[in-house]
PyMOL commands that place a pseudoatom at each C-alpha (Angstrom):
pseudoatom trace, name=CA, resn=MET, resi=1, chain=A, elem=C, hetatm=0, pos=[0.000, 0.000, 0.000]
pseudoatom trace, name=CA, resn=ASN, resi=2, chain=A, elem=C, hetatm=0, pos=[2.834, 2.435, 0.756]
pseudoatom trace, name=CA, resn=PHE, resi=3, chain=A, elem=C, hetatm=0, pos=[4.438, 1.752, -2.604]
pseudoatom trace, name=CA, resn=LYS, resi=4, chain=A, elem=C, hetatm=0, pos=[1.209, 2.643, -4.446]
pseudoatom trace, name=CA, resn=THR, resi=5, chain=A, elem=C, hetatm=0, pos=[0.907, 5.864, -2.454]
pseudoatom trace, name=CA, resn=ILE, resi=6, chain=A, elem=C, hetatm=0, pos=[4.477, 6.879, -3.255]
pseudoatom trace, name=CA, resn=VAL, resi=7, chain=A, elem=C, hetatm=0, pos=[4.024, 6.130, -6.960]
pseudoatom trace, name=CA, resn=ALA, resi=8, chain=A, elem=C, hetatm=0, pos=[0.741, 8.068, -7.068]
pseudoatom trace, name=CA, resn=ALA, resi=9, chain=A, elem=C, hetatm=0, pos=[2.297, 11.073, -5.293]
pseudoatom trace, name=CA, resn=SER, resi=10, chain=A, elem=C, hetatm=0, pos=[5.278, 11.026, -7.645]
pseudoatom trace, name=CA, resn=LEU, resi=11, chain=A, elem=C, hetatm=0, pos=[3.066, 10.967, -10.722]
pseudoatom trace, name=CA, resn=LEU, resi=12, chain=A, elem=C, hetatm=0, pos=[0.928, 13.785, -9.366]
pseudoatom trace, name=CA, resn=ALA, resi=13, chain=A, elem=C, hetatm=0, pos=[3.996, 15.912, -8.657]
pseudoatom trace, name=CA, resn=ALA, resi=14, chain=A, elem=C, hetatm=0, pos=[5.387, 15.222, -12.131]
pseudoatom trace, name=CA, resn=PHE, resi=15, chain=A, elem=C, hetatm=0, pos=[2.264, 16.578, -13.800]
pseudoatom trace, name=CA, resn=VAL, resi=16, chain=A, elem=C, hetatm=0, pos=[1.480, 19.473, -11.456]
pseudoatom trace, name=CA, resn=THR, resi=17, chain=A, elem=C, hetatm=0, pos=[4.948, 21.041, -11.157]
pseudoatom trace, name=CA, resn=PRO, resi=18, chain=A, elem=C, hetatm=0, pos=[5.258, 22.155, -14.820]
pseudoatom trace, name=CA, resn=ALA, resi=19, chain=A, elem=C, hetatm=0, pos=[1.813, 23.745, -14.657]
pseudoatom trace, name=CA, resn=PHE, resi=20, chain=A, elem=C, hetatm=0, pos=[2.930, 26.020, -11.836]
pseudoatom trace, name=CA, resn=ALA, resi=21, chain=A, elem=C, hetatm=0, pos=[6.114, 27.035, -13.630]
pseudoatom trace, name=CA, resn=ALA, resi=22, chain=A, elem=C, hetatm=0, pos=[4.347, 28.183, -16.802]
pseudoatom trace, name=CA, resn=ASP, resi=23, chain=A, elem=C, hetatm=0, pos=[2.493, 31.150, -15.293]
pseudoatom trace, name=CA, resn=GLU, resi=24, chain=A, elem=C, hetatm=0, pos=[5.308, 33.698, -15.353]
pseudoatom trace, name=CA, resn=PHE, resi=25, chain=A, elem=C, hetatm=0, pos=[6.023, 35.848, -18.380]
pseudoatom trace, name=CA, resn=TYR, resi=26, chain=A, elem=C, hetatm=0, pos=[8.555, 38.664, -18.692]
pseudoatom trace, name=CA, resn=VAL, resi=27, chain=A, elem=C, hetatm=0, pos=[9.067, 41.419, -21.254]
pseudoatom trace, name=CA, resn=VAL, resi=28, chain=A, elem=C, hetatm=0, pos=[12.769, 41.491, -22.088]
pseudoatom trace, name=CA, resn=GLN, resi=29, chain=A, elem=C, hetatm=0, pos=[14.945, 43.479, -24.453]
pseudoatom trace, name=CA, resn=ASP, resi=30, chain=A, elem=C, hetatm=0, pos=[17.945, 42.084, -26.298]
pseudoatom trace, name=CA, resn=VAL, resi=31, chain=A, elem=C, hetatm=0, pos=[20.950, 44.245, -25.488]
pseudoatom trace, name=CA, resn=LYS, resi=32, chain=A, elem=C, hetatm=0, pos=[22.511, 44.020, -28.972]
pseudoatom trace, name=CA, resn=THR, resi=33, chain=A, elem=C, hetatm=0, pos=[19.438, 44.308, -31.214]
pseudoatom trace, name=CA, resn=THR, resi=34, chain=A, elem=C, hetatm=0, pos=[17.203, 46.331, -28.818]
pseudoatom trace, name=CA, resn=LYS, resi=35, chain=A, elem=C, hetatm=0, pos=[14.260, 44.125, -29.848]
pseudoatom trace, name=CA, resn=CYS, resi=36, chain=A, elem=C, hetatm=0, pos=[11.677, 43.268, -27.182]
pseudoatom trace, name=CA, resn=THR, resi=37, chain=A, elem=C, hetatm=0, pos=[10.309, 39.771, -26.712]
pseudoatom trace, name=CA, resn=ILE, resi=38, chain=A, elem=C, hetatm=0, pos=[8.238, 37.833, -24.204]
pseudoatom trace, name=CA, resn=VAL, resi=39, chain=A, elem=C, hetatm=0, pos=[9.844, 34.944, -22.347]
pseudoatom trace, name=CA, resn=ASP, resi=40, chain=A, elem=C, hetatm=0, pos=[8.481, 32.458, -19.830]
pseudoatom trace, name=CA, resn=LYS, resi=41, chain=A, elem=C, hetatm=0, pos=[11.617, 32.313, -17.683]
pseudoatom trace, name=CA, resn=LYS, resi=42, chain=A, elem=C, hetatm=0, pos=[13.378, 35.182, -15.959]
pseudoatom trace, name=CA, resn=PRO, resi=43, chain=A, elem=C, hetatm=0, pos=[16.614, 35.861, -17.844]
pseudoatom trace, name=CA, resn=VAL, resi=44, chain=A, elem=C, hetatm=0, pos=[19.780, 35.173, -15.916]
pseudoatom trace, name=CA, resn=ASP, resi=45, chain=A, elem=C, hetatm=0, pos=[22.350, 36.132, -18.561]
pseudoatom trace, name=CA, resn=THR, resi=46, chain=A, elem=C, hetatm=0, pos=[23.534, 39.597, -19.567]
pseudoatom trace, name=CA, resn=THR, resi=47, chain=A, elem=C, hetatm=0, pos=[22.343, 39.459, -23.188]
pseudoatom trace, name=CA, resn=THR, resi=48, chain=A, elem=C, hetatm=0, pos=[18.774, 40.429, -22.250]
pseudoatom trace, name=CA, resn=THR, resi=49, chain=A, elem=C, hetatm=0, pos=[17.285, 42.869, -19.764]
pseudoatom trace, name=CA, resn=VAL, resi=50, chain=A, elem=C, hetatm=0, pos=[13.844, 42.783, -18.144]
pseudoatom trace, name=CA, resn=VAL, resi=51, chain=A, elem=C, hetatm=0, pos=[12.124, 45.986, -19.256]
pseudoatom trace, name=CA, resn=SER, resi=52, chain=A, elem=C, hetatm=0, pos=[8.695, 45.468, -17.689]
pseudoatom trace, name=CA, resn=PRO, resi=53, chain=A, elem=C, hetatm=0, pos=[7.628, 48.356, -15.464]
pseudoatom trace, name=CA, resn=SER, resi=54, chain=A, elem=C, hetatm=0, pos=[9.153, 47.700, -12.023]
pseudoatom trace, name=CA, resn=GLY, resi=55, chain=A, elem=C, hetatm=0, pos=[10.076, 44.174, -13.101]
pseudoatom trace, name=CA, resn=THR, resi=56, chain=A, elem=C, hetatm=0, pos=[6.424, 43.173, -13.506]
pseudoatom trace, name=CA, resn=VAL, resi=57, chain=A, elem=C, hetatm=0, pos=[5.759, 39.458, -13.760]
pseudoatom trace, name=CA, resn=TYR, resi=58, chain=A, elem=C, hetatm=0, pos=[2.746, 38.730, -15.954]
pseudoatom trace, name=CA, resn=LYS, resi=59, chain=A, elem=C, hetatm=0, pos=[0.467, 35.742, -15.318]
pseudoatom trace, name=CA, resn=THR, resi=60, chain=A, elem=C, hetatm=0, pos=[-0.517, 35.169, -18.961]
pseudoatom trace, name=CA, resn=ARG, resi=61, chain=A, elem=C, hetatm=0, pos=[1.111, 35.724, -22.319]
pseudoatom trace, name=CA, resn=THR, resi=62, chain=A, elem=C, hetatm=0, pos=[-1.759, 38.050, -23.290]
pseudoatom trace, name=CA, resn=GLU, resi=63, chain=A, elem=C, hetatm=0, pos=[-1.046, 40.272, -20.281]
pseudoatom trace, name=CA, resn=ALA, resi=64, chain=A, elem=C, hetatm=0, pos=[2.622, 40.361, -21.249]
pseudoatom trace, name=CA, resn=GLU, resi=65, chain=A, elem=C, hetatm=0, pos=[1.760, 41.353, -24.827]
pseudoatom trace, name=CA, resn=THR, resi=66, chain=A, elem=C, hetatm=0, pos=[-0.427, 44.190, -23.543]
pseudoatom trace, name=CA, resn=GLY, resi=67, chain=A, elem=C, hetatm=0, pos=[2.296, 45.229, -21.107]
pseudoatom trace, name=CA, resn=MET, resi=68, chain=A, elem=C, hetatm=0, pos=[4.909, 45.209, -23.867]
pseudoatom trace, name=CA, resn=LYS, resi=69, chain=A, elem=C, hetatm=0, pos=[2.859, 47.810, -25.780]
pseudoatom trace, name=CA, resn=SER, resi=70, chain=A, elem=C, hetatm=0, pos=[3.119, 50.172, -22.806]
pseudoatom trace, name=CA, resn=VAL, resi=71, chain=A, elem=C, hetatm=0, pos=[6.903, 49.864, -22.380]
pseudoatom trace, name=CA, resn=LYS, resi=72, chain=A, elem=C, hetatm=0, pos=[8.500, 52.921, -23.961]
pseudoatom trace, name=CA, resn=VAL, resi=73, chain=A, elem=C, hetatm=0, pos=[11.703, 51.251, -25.165]
pseudoatom trace, name=CA, resn=CYS, resi=74, chain=A, elem=C, hetatm=0, pos=[9.656, 48.523, -26.893]
pseudoatom trace, name=CA, resn=THR, resi=75, chain=A, elem=C, hetatm=0, pos=[7.295, 50.876, -28.721]
pseudoatom trace, name=CA, resn=SER, resi=76, chain=A, elem=C, hetatm=0, pos=[10.105, 53.083, -30.000]
pseudoatom trace, name=CA, resn=ASN, resi=77, chain=A, elem=C, hetatm=0, pos=[11.635, 50.251, -32.075]
for i in range(1, 77): cmd.bond("trace and resi %d" % i, "trace and resi %d" % (i + 1))
show_as sticks, trace
zoom trace
């Protein structure tokens, strides 16, 4: 019985964890090309910079697209 519980919990965790990770979107700007894009992971390298107002984290891609239109450096490209 314990083995079945452990297997069930492992399977549940395997399917639920990616769903929680996919609800963060960032508006970033490439340092070299100055083009803005939307990414689903916070950049950790120096080739892109988060340009969302106050480092805003968007819950959906649609919110990020709307937010990107309000970022001055993205609309001036």
